[in-house]
N, C-alpha and C positions, 0 to 999 in steps of 0.2 A: 692521074690526080682524081680524087673523089670530089664530086660537085657538092655533095651534102652529107654531113655527119649527123647522125642521131645518137645521142648518148642516153641510154636507158631503153630497155626493150619491154616495157609494160604496154598497156593499151594505148596511152597517149603517144608514146614513142613509135609504136608500130603503125598507128594511124597517120602520124606525120610522115613516116617513111612511105606509106602507100600513096599519099598525095604527091610527094616529091617525085616518086618514080613515075606516077601517072603523067607528070609534066615533062618527062623525058630526061630527068637528071640521074646521074649515077649516085647511088645511095649506099652508105655504110652505116649499119646499126651496130653500135658497140655496147655490150652488156657486161657488167662487172661479174655477175654470177655465172656458174657453169651452164645454166640453161635460161631460157627467156620466159617472161610473163609468169613468174612464180606466184605472185599474189593473185593474179587473174585465175590461175589454176586452183589456188586455194579457195577462192570465192566460188568456183564451180563445184566444190565438194558438197555444198549445200544447195545446189540447183542452178547456180549462175543466174541470179536476178539481174539481167542485163540492162533493163530499163523499166519504165512504168507507163501505163496507158493514161498519161496525163498530158495536158497541153504543154507546149514548150515554155509558155509564160509561167506556169505553175512550177515547173522544174527549175527554171531560172531563179524564181523567188526563193525556193527552198535551198538552192545552192548559194544564196547570198549575192546574186547578181544585181541586187538593188543597192549594194554598198557603193559609197562614193568611189569613182574611178574604175568601176568594174564593167565598163562598157564592152570590153573585149569578151568577157564571159557571157554577157547578154547576147552579143552578136554571134558568138560561137553556138550557143544553144538555140538561137532563132534559126540558124542555118542548118543545124544538125541536132534536132531534138528527138523525142521518143519515136515518132513515126519514121524518121530517117534511120535511126539506129536499128529499128526492127527490119526495115527494108534492106539495110546493109547486111545484116546477119543472114537474112533469107537468101540474098544473092550469093552468099557463100555456101548455100546448100543446107542451111540450118533452119528448118521450120520452127516457128515460135508459137507460143500460146499465152493467153492472159489468165492468170489465176484469179481467185475470188477477191483478193486484195488489190487487184489491178496491177500487180507485179507481172512483168513479162519475162518468160523463161524460154530457153530452147526446149523443144520436145524431148531431146536427148537428156535433158536435165544435167548436163555436164559441160565443162568448159573445153575439154580436150578436143572433141570433134571440130568445134568452131576454130580453135587455135590452129589445129593441123591444116584446115582449109585456108585459113588466113595466111599462114606461113608459106603454103604452096603458092598462093597468089603473089605474095611478095617475091619469092624466089623466081617465079616465072617472069616477073617484071624486072628482074635483074638486080634486086636488092641483095647486098651482101650482109650476112649476119656473123658477127664475131663475138664469142663469149670470153669470159675471164679477161676482160679488157676494161679496167677501172680508170675512169676520167679523174684526174687529180687537179686540174685547173688550167688557167690561161697563162701563157708566158710569151711575151713579145708577139702577140697576135696568134700564137699557135695553141692548139688544144693538146695538152700533155696527158699521157697515160702512165699508169704505174709501171708498165713494162718498158718504158722509155720511148714508146711511140710518140711522135709529134706529127700532127696533121694540120694542114692549112686549107680547109675546104672553102668553097665560095660562101656557103651558109652552114649553120648548125642549129639543131634543135636540142635543147636539154630537156629531158623528161625523166628526172630521177625519182619522182615520188616524194612522199613526205617523210615523217619520222616514225611511223608505226610499223610493226612487223619487220624489224631489222634483219631477222634471219632469212627473210624472203627478198631482201634487197633494198627496202625503203629504210635506210639507216641514217638519212640526213648527212651522210659523209661529205656531201658536196658543199655544205654551207660555209665552211671555212674559206674555201677558195673564192667563192663569190663575195663573201663578207669582206675579204681582203681588198676587193676592187671597189668597195664602197656602195655596192648595190643594197638598197634598203630592204630589210626583211623583218617580218613579225616572228617572234619566237614560236616554235612548235609547241602545241599542247594536245593532249589526247582528245579525241572525238569519237562518239559512238562507243563508249566504254562503260565498264561497270564501276561500282563504288565500294570502298571499304566500309564495313560495319563491324563494330566491336560487339560481337554476339556474346550472349550469356552461354554458359556451358550447355544448357538444356536445348539449345538450337542445333547442336551437333548432329542429332539424329535426323535432322531435316536437310542436311547438306545435299544438294543435287535435286531437291524437290521443286517442282514448278508451282508457282502461286497463280491460281486461276479459279474462278473468274475474279477479276480485281479491276478497280479503276484507280488511277494515280492522279494526284493533283499537286501542282506546284505553281504558285502565283495564280494567274488567270487561266492557266491551261489545265484541262482535265481530259484524260484519255483512258480508254479501256484497252486492255491487252493482257499480257502475262509476262512474268519474269521468273528467274530461278534463284534460289538460295544457294550460295556457294560458301566454301570455307572462308574466303576473304570477305564476302559481303553479298552484293546482289548484282546480277547481270541479266541480259536478255532484251528482247525487242522493245518492251515498254520502257525499260530503263534507258535504253539507247535513244529512244525518241525524245526523252526529256534531258538527256545528258548535257547538251550544250548549255541550257539554262541553269541546270544544277551546278555544273562546273563553274560557270561565271559568277554564281552567287555564293559559292563555297569559300568560306574564309577559314581562319585558323581553328575556329570552333566547329567547323563542318556546316552542314545544311540539313534541313528537315523536309522530308517528303511525306505527303499524306496519302494514306491508303483507304479506299472504300472496299472492305472485305466482303461486302454483300451488295454488289452494285445493282442487283435485280430486285432488291427489296427496299421499301421505304422505311425510314427510321421508326415511323409510327407502327408499322406492321411488326417490325422486329421487337419494339417495346411491348406490344400486346402479347407476342409469343413468349417473351421472356417473363411476362407477368404470370404465366401459368404456374400452378403449384408444382414444385419439383419433387415433393415427397422425400424419399430417401436417396434420390439421385445426387451425385456430387455435382458441384457447379460445372465442372468440365463436361460431364455427361449431359447435363441439362442444356448447356450451351450447344453442344454438338447436335442434340436431338431437335431442338426448337429452331436453331438457325441454319443447320445444314453446313456449317463451316468445316472445311477440311482440317486435318491435324496441323498442317503447316500454317494455315490461317489462324487457328487458335493459338499456336505458338507465337505468331507475330503479335497477336492481341495481347498476350501476356508479356511479351518482350517490351511493350510500350509502358509498362508499369502496373501497379496494383489495379485490379479490376474494380470499376465503380460498383457500388452496392445496389443502386436503384435500377430498375429495368430501363427507364428512360435514359439515364446517363450511360448505361452499358450499351444500349443501342446506338447512342451518339458516338461512343468510342469505336464501335464496329464500323460505323459509317465514316469515321475520320480517325484512323489509327496513325499516330505519328511514327515515322521511321527515321532515325537519325543516321545520316551518312557522314562518315568521317572525312573522306577525301576521295578524289577520282583515282581509279587504278592507273598504273604507270603508262606512259606513252607507248612503250614497246609492246604492251598488251592490247592497245586500242585497235579497233577495226580500221580507223582512219585518223587523220590528224588535222588540227586547225593551225593556221599560221602559214608562213612561207613568204615568197617574194611579194613585196607590197605592190599594189597596182600602179602606184606612181613611178615605179621602176620600169614599167612597160608601156609601150604605145598601144594603140587600138588593134594592132596585128599581133600582139604578144612578143614584140621584139624589145629587147633590153635597150633602153634609151642610151645607156653608157657604152653599149657594144653593138654597133650596127652590124647586121647580118647574123646576130645570135638571138634565137627565139627560145621561149620556154613554154611548157605545157604540162597539164596534169596536176597532180596533187602537190607539186612543189610550189604552186601559186597559193596566194592567201585567200582561200575559200574553204568552206566546209559544208557538208550536206548530211542529212539523215540517211540511214540505210533504206533500201527499197528500190534500188536501181538508179538513184540520183548520182551516186559517186561514179559509176562506170560511164553513165551518159555524159557527164561533164568532162571526164578524162578523154573520152573519144572525141567529143566536140572541140575541146581546146587543142587536142593533137591535130585534128583536121584543119582548124583555123591556122595554127602555127605552120603546118606543112605547106598549105597553099600560099600563105604569105611569104614563107621562105623561098618557095619556087619562083614567085614573082620577083623577089629581091635578087635572086641569082640570075634570072633572065635579064633583068635590067643591068646588073653588074657586068654581064658578059656581052652586052650589046655595044 
């Protein structure tokens, strides 16, 4: 008999398995896909931003741990924050470094070496990994799988992920089974995603072009960064950083983002430059020469409507160019998801109140975070908390 079942072999599930095995329990990890940690490996293709050199308190705040009822998330990150994540990875033989943005990466800049070392640790600890094993629900206290397998472990940890990147395994296919048992859940929504824009035909030549330098403003928030013009609209790190606020404010008519296309120049200096005689130069060439704006920035300026005629008004437009966003890109394209099991469904150890001995972890819980290492840190931390709590529950149940 298996002491502990882990359903879902992403970072949260593997961390829960590690802690359960360390407590001396027999552990089975069941993964629906043909291989484990697919989304983790995809994240590693861009360097594997594992965590961030921030305080555990800052990470918790940015993951929404201040939300009512989210005590378990706060506790998880207090116990296993950025410093602990880094030490854990280095104990697996993966030296880490901190980039200029305070993001922490493996020196190898890939996920696969860390994952191989982690899987070896788990295998050496006696953890059994089975793929192509899709959990379909609970029936008379048993965990049921699509192949007909029925398991009755002492404890179980569900770590299915959210609703983004379904081809990698986070397809939200588990929601119906838990919804049927009455477990409260917030609907999934895209997080860290791009937005649709109804571009004019003249923007086609700029598809794929980065917009930088630029500062973006929405509400009381202003940030400097960069983004990319896509055929569908806009995407990239600066857009993702504001995506939650933009998504929440986006109604049927869309939402407007404000761009400062010359963040290093004051409006007065731009107006003075624009006041210079342009001679026979076209307005476009005059703008390019005196402002230094890139072709894509000039295109965005024109996309906002007819250009003002006076230098002062034109400078003001450059410093506050409106960009209308029609809607967020779909959930399946998002880097991550918001929504999931509500905190009131769980106790402070991440155990489902309605199902004693059944714990949940990772992105299937109702939290969201910006990119930059926060997502992986919180998945690892909640997996660790759920695994250790499940081990204590199993020990008490067996005594």
